[in-house]
N, C-alpha and C positions, 0 to 999 in steps of 0.2 A: 387544649391539648397539646401537646408538644408536636412537632411536625416530624415525621419519620424522614430521616438523612439516609442517602443512598450509596453502597459501596460501589465505587466505579473503578473495572478490573478489566483488564486490556490484553487482550487473548492473541498475544504475539512476542514473539522471540526478536523483533527487530528493532535492534537500538537507535534505528532513526525513526521510528514511530512512535520507541517511546520520548523520545528527543520535542518531536511536532506536539505530542499530547502534551507533554512538560508546559511547553511554551505558551498552553491557552490556561498556561496559573492553575492545574487541577493537581490533587494528587488521585494516585491510584495505584492497585497492586497489578504487579505482569504476573502471567499467567499463562505459560503459551500450550497452545494449543497443540496435540499432535495426530494429524490427520491424514490421511489419503489423499494426496494433490491429486491421483493419476487419472483425473474423472471422464466420463465421455461427456462431452460439449457439442454444440451446433454451430457457437458464435463464442469469440474471446470475451463478450459482455455478459454473456450468461454464464461461461465460464469461472470468471474475475467475483461476479455476485456471489455463487453458487460456493466456492470455497471460504469466501468473506463470511456467509454465515452457515457453515460444517464447522468452523472456527469458535465461531460467538457459541452454537448450540453445545459443542465438545467441552466447553467451561460451562458455560451457563447450567448446565444439567445439573454441576455438582457443587452451584455455588447456593447463597444464602436466598433466600424470599428479597432480601432488600438489597441484592446486585443490580450492577448496570452493565449488560456485560459488552465489549465493542469486539468484533473482529473483523479484519482488514486482509485481503490480500492485493497487492498491482503486479501486474501484467504487462509484457510487452509485445504488440503485435504490430505486424508486418504484410500488408495483404492478405488479411484475414489469418495469418500464421505465426502461432504464442511463440516467444523466444522467451524459454525458462530460464531458471539460473542451470549457466552452463559447466557440464558435467569433470568438464578439463578446459584447459587452454584453447587444444585445437579446437574445442567445441567455441569457446569463446571466441578465437579469431572467425569463426564462419559466420559467427553472430554479427558481430563487427563490419562482416564483410557486406551483407546484408542491407546492415543499417546507411552505410557511406553512401553520401553525398541524396538519400533518399528522406522521406518524410515518415514516418513511424507515431503510433499510437501508445500513449501511457495509459491504464486504465487500472483505476483503485477503485475497490468496490468497499464498502463498510457497512455493515449489518450493526444493530444494535439490538438487543434482548433484556426485555427487566418481564415483570408481572405484567399484562396485560400488551405488552409492545414488541412486534419484533419489525423491525425496519431496515431496508435493506437498500443503499444506492450507490450510485458509480459516478464518479467523475472522468472524462477523457480528455487529455493533455497532450495535442501532436506537437513531438520533438522533429528540427530537421537536423541531420547531421552533415558537416563538413563532407568532401570528397577524401580518403585517406589513403592515403598513400602506407605503402607497404612498411617503410620509417614508422609513419603514427601509429601503425597499429602493436607496431615492435614495444616501441617507448611504452605505452598505456599498457602493454600486459605487462609489462616489466614492472608496473606498480600495483600489480595480484590484487589488485580491487574489482576484480571481474568473480569472484569464485562463488558469493553469496548474493548474487544481481539477478533480476530478473535482466537479460537482454543482453546481460556481462557489461553491464554501466554503471553505474551510479553516479548522477548530475551534480551530485553537491562535492565530489570528488574529483581527480585528473578527468575527468572525460568531459569537465564543462569545456575543456580545450579544444573536445569537438564538437561540441555543439553550436550553430547557427542562429537558432532562432527556436525559439517556442513558442506556441500558441496557447493558453491556458493558465490553469494552477500549476505555479512551481512545486508548492510543497506536496501538488499531489503526482509530482514523478521521483520525490524524494521518499513516497511510501503512505500519508495520509496526507488528504486533501481538505485545510485546517479552517477554510472559512465554510465551504460546505456542511462541514460537520456543525460548526455553531451557529448555522443556518437550523440543522438538524435539532442541535442542544434545546435551541429557541422553540422549535415549533411543538418538539414533544413537552419540554418542560416550562414555558414562560420567558421573559426576559430574562426572571431572574434565574437562570439555570443553576448559575453556579451554587445558589444556596441549595439546592437537590439534593449535591454531592456531602459526603464528611470530607 
């Protein structure tokens, strides 16, 4: 009897997540989820896990029976305050001032939905920024990389010059914790997990 192959779907419009998932040697479809991200939460971990799950659910409900849907979300938090995607340059500047000289958390959650499977996990990485001068902030903002980034920065871009250290997963800060995702795939689908997908 032929083994059923499953279609992998990434419920995200993030080009960074698409690239990180591609680096695992997988073929997949991209179907961005349109959800309301302004939801109440008790702490940042609960928020990021809920958002990842909502994204996966939004796509999975309209997918075929053989689909495996990955929903993911990444947030930046400092002292329990969530710094989302800045609405404008002024808000981006205020975020950078809060991050200056401090250590903050970058949390990414991943939800995996398939027939009989609903798994959500999250990974936290600690990132420390150097003390930023007004000139540092101005130069960074001029790169215009802040607009679609949680916390107003992407570590893989010009902001790499602002970071003094990271503790934990680098790919998590970019937007998708690759090692932990592979571990979850192995747990759910076995050591030969790549053969599970089309």
